[in-house]
C-alpha positions, -999 to +999 in steps of 0.1 A: -001+000+000+028+024+006+043+019-028+007+026-042+004+056-020+039+068-031+030+063-068-004+082-062+015+111-045+040+113-071+013+113-099-008+139-081+023+163-077+032+159-114-004+167-122-002+197-099+030+209-115+016+205-150-015+223-141+005+253-126+026+254-156-005+256-179-020+282-158+012+303-158+015+298-197-022+308-201-017+338-180+014+348-200-007+343-234-034+364-221-010+394-211+008+390-246-028+390-263-037+422-243-005+438-253-008+429-291-044+442-290-033+475-275-006+476-301-030+468-329-054+495-316-028+521-317-016+512-353-053+514-363-057+547-348-025+559-364-039+548-400-071+567-391-049+598-383-030+594-415-061+591-436-075+623-422-041+641-429-042+628-464-078+640-471-074+675-454-067+693-486-096+679-503-117+687-473-107+724-474-113+728-512-148+711-507-156+736-479-144+766-500-167+752-530-196+747-508-195+781-493-190+799-526-214+776-548-241+797-564-224+831-560-212+849-589-176+850-576-177+812-573-161+807-607-134+830-599-126+812-564-127+777-577-106+773-609-105+741-630-074+727-611-094+727-578-123+710-594-101+683-609-087+677-575-122+672-560-136+652-589-122+618-579-138+622-544-175+625-558-195+592-554-200+570-585-232+554-575-225+542-539-188+541-542-159+565-543-132+548-561-104+571-547-116+567-511-121+529-517-086+525-529-072+543-501-091+523-473-082+490-493-045+499-498-041+508-461-064+479-449-085+504-429-117+489-416-144+513-407-166+484-393-155+453-375-148+423-396-178+403-404-201+431-397-197+451-429-226+431-447-251+446-423-245+480-438-258+492-473-232+504-498-245+539-491-239+537-455-204+523-460-196+552-483-208+578-457-188+560-430-157+560-451-162+597-457-165+603-420-137+582-411-115+602-436-125+632-416-145+651-442-164+681-429-201+686-430-200+712-457-175+690-479-198+662-476-227+684-486-208+696-516-195+660-526-230+643-522-249+671-536-272+673-504-283+699-479-269+700-444-302+688-431-302+659-454-267+651-443-278+653-405-306+629-412-282+604-430-256+607-401-283+601-374-297+571-392-263+557-395-255+563-358-287+545-348-279+516-372-244+513-357-258+512-321-284+487-331-263+464-352-228+461-335-222+446-302-221+467-272-183+464-267-176+474-304-199+502-314-184+529-291-151+527-309-169+528-343-190+559-332-158+576-321-138+568-352-167+583-374-171+613-352-207+604-347-209+608-309-232+639-304-213+669-292-216+675-255-231+639-249-214+610-235-217+576-250-247+568-226-266+596-242-264+574-275-277+542-260-311+532-267-336+537-236-341+505-217-372+486-220-394+485-190-412+452-195-432+438-164 
């Protein structure tokens, strides 16, 4: 019996050692995963910042064109060169090839992977414009719509993002697209809780 007890003790101690090693390894892996996620998040934000810098000139031209559109001096203010610069950023259907190429080339995802199919091409196009940092006036000019119409489209997109994306994912997307209402916290965007008896 003592040999059996000795073997049992040896077996149990080896199991405990392996279990401790597995737990420590899992802990190290979790730490490494959190570190990688943090680095990837930082890289993604850097790509967004670069996108906004890349499109700042277009945004400025669009704002000027919008403010002067319809005035007699508009033709003087916006020469052919400026219009040629803006032209590639006008939508063709529900797509903007210059914007699409940029997002594809730099692998910038506006929505989390696997969630893109929940959005229409028009919503994806608007999200890409917003992610690139285009101003309200620039978007009105490029899309040929009023500020009120753009507000409605942005509000609908915000609502759909909140309804569609998981709770842990939509805050980052709303922030990236600058769709958090000014002066409001994230809780101000959440749907009201249902009070069912």
